[in-house]
C-alpha positions as CSV (number, residue, x, y, z in Angstrom):
1,X,0.0,0.0,0.0
2,X,2.8,2.5,0.9
3,X,4.6,1.5,-2.3
4,X,1.5,2.6,-4.2
5,X,1.4,6.0,-2.5
6,X,5.1,6.4,-3.2
7,X,4.6,5.8,-6.9
8,X,1.6,8.1,-7.1
9,X,3.4,10.9,-5.1
10,X,6.4,10.6,-7.4
11,X,4.2,11.1,-10.4
12,X,2.3,14.0,-8.8
13,X,5.6,15.7,-7.8
14,X,6.5,16.0,-11.5
15,X,3.4,18.2,-12.2
16,X,4.1,21.9,-12.7
17,X,2.2,23.1,-9.7
18,X,3.8,20.7,-7.2
19,X,7.2,20.9,-8.7
20,X,7.2,24.7,-8.2
21,X,6.2,24.1,-4.5
22,X,8.7,21.4,-3.7
23,X,11.7,23.5,-5.0
24,X,13.9,20.5,-5.7
25,X,13.3,19.0,-2.3
26,X,12.6,15.3,-2.0
27,X,10.3,13.1,0.0
28,X,10.6,9.4,0.7
29,X,7.8,7.2,1.9
30,X,9.0,4.5,4.2
31,X,6.6,1.8,5.4
32,X,6.4,0.7,9.1
33,X,5.1,-2.9,9.0
34,X,4.4,-3.3,12.6
35,X,1.7,-6.0,12.3
36,X,4.2,-8.5,10.7
37,X,6.3,-8.5,14.0
38,X,3.4,-8.3,16.4
39,X,3.3,-11.5,18.5
40,X,0.7,-11.5,21.3
41,X,1.0,-13.5,24.5
42,X,3.3,-16.3,23.3
43,X,4.2,-17.1,26.9
44,X,0.6,-17.3,27.9
45,X,-0.1,-19.6,25.0
46,X,2.7,-21.9,26.1
47,X,1.3,-22.0,29.7
48,X,-2.2,-22.9,28.4
49,X,-0.7,-25.7,26.2
50,X,0.9,-27.2,29.2
51,X,-2.5,-27.5,30.9
52,X,-3.9,-29.2,27.8
53,X,-5.6,-26.0,26.5
54,X,-3.9,-26.3,23.2
55,X,-6.8,-25.7,20.8
56,X,-5.7,-22.9,18.4
57,X,-8.2,-21.3,16.1
58,X,-7.9,-18.3,13.7
59,X,-10.3,-15.5,12.8
60,X,-11.0,-17.3,9.6
61,X,-12.2,-20.4,11.5
62,X,-15.0,-18.4,13.1
63,X,-16.0,-16.3,10.2
64,X,-19.3,-16.9,8.2
65,X,-17.7,-16.9,4.8
66,X,-20.7,-17.6,2.6
67,X,-22.8,-14.7,3.7
68,X,-22.0,-11.0,2.9
69,X,-18.3,-12.0,2.3
70,X,-17.1,-8.5,1.4
71,X,-18.5,-7.0,4.6
72,X,-17.1,-9.8,6.6
73,X,-13.7,-9.3,5.1
74,X,-13.8,-5.5,5.9
75,X,-14.8,-6.4,9.4
76,X,-12.0,-8.9,9.9
77,X,-9.3,-6.7,8.3
78,X,-10.3,-3.4,10.0
79,X,-12.7,-3.6,12.9
80,X,-11.0,-6.5,14.7
81,X,-8.1,-4.1,15.4
82,X,-10.2,-2.0,17.6
83,X,-11.0,-4.6,20.3
84,X,-7.4,-5.7,20.2
85,X,-6.3,-2.1,20.9
86,X,-8.8,-1.7,23.7
87,X,-7.6,-4.9,25.4
88,X,-4.5,-5.8,27.4
89,X,-2.7,-6.1,24.0
90,X,-2.5,-2.2,23.7
91,X,1.0,-1.8,25.3
92,X,2.4,-4.6,23.1
93,X,1.0,-3.0,20.0
94,X,2.5,0.4,20.9
95,X,5.8,-1.1,21.7
96,X,5.9,-2.9,18.3
97,X,5.0,0.3,16.4
98,X,7.8,2.2,18.1
99,X,10.3,-0.6,17.6
100,X,9.6,-0.8,13.9
101,X,9.5,2.9,13.3
102,X,12.7,3.5,15.3
103,X,14.5,0.7,13.4
104,X,13.5,2.2,10.1
105,X,14.6,5.7,11.2
106,X,18.0,4.4,12.4
107,X,18.6,2.6,9.1
108,X,17.6,5.8,7.2
109,X,19.9,8.0,9.2
110,X,22.8,5.5,8.8
111,X,22.5,5.9,5.0
112,X,21.8,9.7,5.3
113,X,23.9,10.9,8.2
114,X,22.8,14.6,8.0
115,X,19.1,13.8,8.1
116,X,18.8,13.7,11.9
117,X,19.7,17.4,12.0
118,X,18.5,18.7,8.7
119,X,15.6,16.5,7.7
120,X,11.9,16.3,8.9
121,X,9.7,13.4,9.6
122,X,6.0,13.4,8.7
123,X,3.8,10.4,9.6
124,X,0.9,9.1,7.6
125,X,-1.2,7.0,9.9
126,X,-4.0,4.8,8.5
127,X,-6.9,3.4,10.5
128,X,-5.8,2.1,13.9
129,X,-2.3,3.6,13.1
130,X,-3.8,7.0,14.1
131,X,-4.8,6.2,17.7
132,X,-1.5,4.2,18.1
133,X,0.5,7.3,17.0
134,X,-1.7,9.6,19.1
135,X,-0.8,7.5,22.2
136,X,2.9,7.5,21.3
137,X,3.1,11.3,20.5
138,X,1.2,12.1,23.7
139,X,3.8,10.2,25.7
140,X,6.7,11.8,23.7
141,X,8.8,14.7,24.9
142,X,8.0,18.0,23.2
143,X,11.3,17.8,21.3
144,X,13.6,14.8,20.9
145,X,17.3,15.5,20.5
146,X,19.0,14.6,17.2
147,X,20.2,11.1,16.7
148,X,23.9,11.4,17.3
149,X,24.4,7.9,18.8
150,X,23.0,5.0,16.7
151,X,22.7,2.9,19.8
152,X,20.9,5.6,21.8
153,X,18.1,4.0,23.9
154,X,14.7,5.6,24.6
155,X,11.6,4.5,26.4
156,X,9.6,1.7,24.8
157,X,6.6,3.9,24.0
158,X,8.4,6.8,22.2
159,X,9.6,7.6,18.7
160,X,13.3,8.3,18.3
161,X,12.5,11.3,16.2
162,X,10.4,14.4,16.1
163,X,7.2,14.4,14.0
164,X,6.4,17.6,12.1
165,X,3.0,16.6,10.6
166,X,0.6,13.8,11.5
167,X,-1.7,12.9,8.6
168,X,-4.4,10.6,9.9
169,X,-6.4,8.9,7.2
170,X,-9.5,6.8,7.8
171,X,-9.0,7.4,11.5
172,X,-11.2,6.2,14.4
173,X,-9.1,8.3,16.9
174,X,-12.1,10.5,17.8
175,X,-13.9,7.4,19.2
176,X,-11.0,6.7,21.6
177,X,-10.9,10.4,22.7
178,X,-14.6,10.2,23.3
179,X,-14.4,7.0,25.3
180,X,-11.7,8.5,27.5
181,X,-13.4,11.9,27.7
182,X,-10.3,13.8,26.8
183,X,-9.8,16.5,24.2
184,X,-7.3,17.3,21.5
185,X,-5.0,20.2,22.4
186,X,-1.7,21.4,21.0
187,X,1.6,20.8,22.8
188,X,3.3,24.0,24.0
189,X,6.9,24.5,22.6
190,X,6.2,23.4,19.0
191,X,6.4,25.6,15.9
192,X,3.3,27.7,16.4
193,X,3.1,27.3,20.2
194,X,6.4,28.7,21.5
195,X,4.7,31.6,23.1
196,X,1.2,30.0,23.7
197,X,-0.6,30.7,26.9
198,X,-2.0,27.8,28.9
199,X,-5.5,28.2,27.4
200,X,-4.1,27.5,23.9
201,X,-1.5,24.8,24.3
202,X,-0.2,22.7,27.2
203,X,3.2,21.5,28.2
204,X,1.8,18.1,29.4
205,X,3.9,15.1,28.4
206,X,1.8,12.0,28.9
207,X,-1.6,13.6,28.6
208,X,-3.5,11.7,25.9
209,X,-4.6,14.1,23.1
210,X,-1.7,16.5,23.8
211,X,0.7,15.4,21.1
212,X,4.3,16.4,20.4
213,X,3.6,17.4,16.8
214,X,3.4,20.7,14.8
215,X,0.4,20.0,12.6
216,X,-2.5,17.5,12.8
217,X,-4.7,16.5,9.8
218,X,-7.7,14.2,10.0
219,X,-8.5,13.1,6.4
220,X,-11.3,10.9,5.4
221,X,-13.5,9.6,2.6
222,X,-17.1,10.5,3.3
223,X,-18.2,6.8,2.8
224,X,-15.5,5.4,5.0
225,X,-17.3,3.6,7.9
226,X,-14.2,3.6,10.1
227,X,-13.5,7.3,9.9
228,X,-14.7,9.9,12.4
229,X,-14.5,13.7,12.5
230,X,-12.0,15.3,15.0
231,X,-13.0,19.0,15.1
232,X,-15.4,18.6,18.0
233,X,-12.6,17.0,20.0
234,X,-10.9,20.4,20.0
235,X,-13.9,22.6,20.7
236,X,-17.4,21.3,20.1
237,X,-19.1,24.7,20.0
238,X,-16.7,26.0,17.4
239,X,-16.9,22.7,15.4
240,X,-20.6,23.1,15.0
241,X,-20.0,25.9,12.6
242,X,-16.7,24.6,11.1
243,X,-17.4,22.1,8.3
244,X,-14.7,19.7,7.1
245,X,-12.5,21.2,4.4
246,X,-12.5,19.8,0.9
247,X,-9.2,18.6,-0.5
248,X,-8.8,19.8,-4.1
249,X,-9.5,17.1,-6.6
250,X,-6.9,16.6,-9.3
251,X,-8.9,14.0,-11.3
252,X,-8.3,16.1,-14.4
253,X,-4.9,17.6,-14.1
254,X,-2.9,19.8,-11.8
255,X,-2.1,22.0,-14.7
256,X,-5.5,23.5,-14.7
257,X,-5.1,24.6,-11.0
258,X,-1.7,25.9,-11.8
259,X,-3.0,28.0,-14.7
260,X,-5.8,29.3,-12.5
261,X,-3.3,30.3,-9.9
262,X,-1.0,32.0,-12.4
263,X,-4.0,34.0,-13.8
264,X,-4.7,35.2,-10.2
265,X,-1.2,36.5,-10.0
266,X,-1.5,38.3,-13.4
267,X,-4.8,39.8,-12.3
268,X,-3.2,41.1,-9.2
269,X,-0.3,42.7,-11.0
270,X,-2.6,44.7,-13.2
271,X,-5.2,45.6,-10.6
272,X,-5.0,48.4,-8.1
273,X,-7.0,46.5,-5.6
274,X,-6.1,42.9,-4.4
275,X,-8.3,40.2,-5.8
276,X,-10.2,38.0,-3.4
277,X,-10.4,34.2,-3.8
278,X,-13.8,32.7,-4.4
279,X,-13.2,30.1,-1.7
280,X,-11.5,30.7,1.6
281,X,-10.0,28.5,4.2
282,X,-11.1,29.1,7.8
283,X,-7.7,30.8,8.3
284,X,-8.3,33.3,5.5
285,X,-11.9,34.1,6.3
286,X,-11.3,34.6,10.0
287,X,-7.9,36.3,9.7
288,X,-6.1,33.9,12.0
289,X,-2.5,35.0,11.9
290,X,0.6,33.2,13.1
291,X,4.3,33.1,12.7
292,X,6.3,29.9,12.6
293,X,8.3,29.4,15.7
294,X,6.0,31.6,17.8
295,X,7.9,34.8,18.1
296,X,6.4,38.1,19.2
297,X,3.3,37.6,17.1
298,X,0.9,35.2,18.9
299,X,-2.1,33.4,17.6
300,X,-5.1,35.7,17.3
301,X,-8.8,35.2,17.8
302,X,-11.1,33.6,20.4
303,X,-9.8,30.7,22.6
304,X,-11.4,28.1,20.2
305,X,-9.9,29.8,17.1
306,X,-6.5,29.9,18.7
307,X,-6.7,26.2,19.7
308,X,-7.5,25.2,16.2
309,X,-4.8,27.4,14.7
310,X,-2.2,25.9,17.2
311,X,-3.0,22.4,15.9
312,X,-3.2,23.2,12.1
313,X,-2.2,26.1,9.9
314,X,-5.6,26.1,8.2
315,X,-7.4,26.6,11.5
316,X,-9.2,23.2,11.3
317,X,-8.5,19.5,11.7
318,X,-11.0,17.7,9.5
319,X,-10.4,17.4,5.7
320,X,-12.3,15.2,3.3
321,X,-11.7,13.8,-0.2
322,X,-14.7,14.7,-2.5
323,X,-16.2,11.6,-4.0
324,X,-16.6,10.9,-7.7
325,X,-20.3,10.1,-7.6
326,X,-20.4,6.3,-7.2
327,X,-23.4,4.1,-7.6
328,X,-24.1,4.2,-3.9
329,X,-22.4,5.2,-0.6
330,X,-23.1,1.7,0.7
331,X,-21.3,0.3,-2.3
332,X,-18.4,2.7,-2.0
333,X,-18.2,1.9,1.7
334,X,-16.7,-1.5,0.9
335,X,-13.5,-0.1,-0.7
336,X,-13.4,3.4,0.9
337,X,-11.2,2.5,3.9
338,X,-8.5,1.0,1.7
339,X,-8.6,3.5,-1.1
340,X,-6.5,6.2,0.4
341,X,-3.1,4.8,-0.7
342,X,-4.1,5.0,-4.3
343,X,-5.7,8.5,-4.2
344,X,-3.8,11.0,-6.3
345,X,-5.6,14.0,-4.7
346,X,-4.5,12.8,-1.3
347,X,-0.9,12.3,-2.4
348,X,-0.8,15.8,-3.9
349,X,-2.3,17.3,-0.8
350,X,0.2,15.7,1.5
351,X,3.1,16.9,-0.6
352,X,1.7,20.4,-0.8
353,X,1.1,20.6,2.9
354,X,4.7,19.4,3.6
355,X,6.5,21.8,1.3
356,X,4.1,24.7,0.5
357,X,4.3,28.2,1.9
358,X,1.1,30.2,2.3
359,X,1.6,32.1,-1.0
360,X,2.2,28.8,-2.9
361,X,-1.2,27.4,-2.0
362,X,-2.9,30.6,-3.3
363,X,-0.7,30.7,-6.4
364,X,-1.3,27.1,-7.5
365,X,-4.8,26.5,-6.2
366,X,-3.7,23.4,-4.3
367,X,-4.9,24.7,-0.9
368,X,-7.9,23.1,0.8
369,X,-11.3,24.7,0.3
370,X,-13.9,25.5,2.9
371,X,-17.3,24.2,1.6
372,X,-20.7,23.4,2.9
373,X,-21.1,20.8,5.7
374,X,-19.9,17.3,4.6
């Protein structure tokens, strides 16, 4: 799946719009295959076998295979992860994710020695990967030191690296925040929260929902039954009037968006008054202003607006991929949760958010668009 996104992202990076945004920088997608090395309760299984309780059965053995097979397959591949995560297996799952991610990072830094000081890590977390990463980043120090010693040891539930952006796709994280009755709030000391007051960001390592990350994105297909919205987990009153933001579709070609952006620039050059875009992100429409790294200019607006701006430069967390008008949402539901990796619009959006400056999004038309409630 990650290889598919890598191929699509490489293709999108060659488009005129994205190429002008990336400015000769590169991105590499590295998979973290934590499930392949997850071994649950081997010692307990051995003890049971000694007592004669040696009957082993798989999920396939208890599945009704001849009835609604596609729905059963979706349930087995996706939904079964949730009860696992809510059981005593949670710590083992977190440990396995950290182990695999840190191993991958060590290998990458061994081949690219300067990366630990000059590179940035962004995480794309699919499905249960989102709550797993949320737990890890909530337990993580605000800033990890650069990897100078390849043998450096860290706690079992932390990444060895800092995470700049967390892109959650098809995520059920909101359910876990709801069950635990905790909220999503920015970590003080990150890019936009250096000078944040306590009502905007918290310096609370270990508080679930207070993640050591600069930007958080919750991206979903509207027909994905596993995905939930996150805006309300920041501020429910504000979220009631803050619809999910549409990710621009590039089904046709990015060149059209690029030409549209160029025409805006030309119009601005020959106009005495600045032109105003037909669609505005929450950040533009509400004039939420921030400077990277905090500095003297602090986040502006109400407490709710500042909390959203501290978590994401667009002033919102929820983003959706517009559908292409399938036969039925119930039919689309079957493939929606696994479709993210092959979505060109999503790949382009991730690249644009990683590399773009504010003026780049306006120039190319690749920025997200605030639309009616999704």
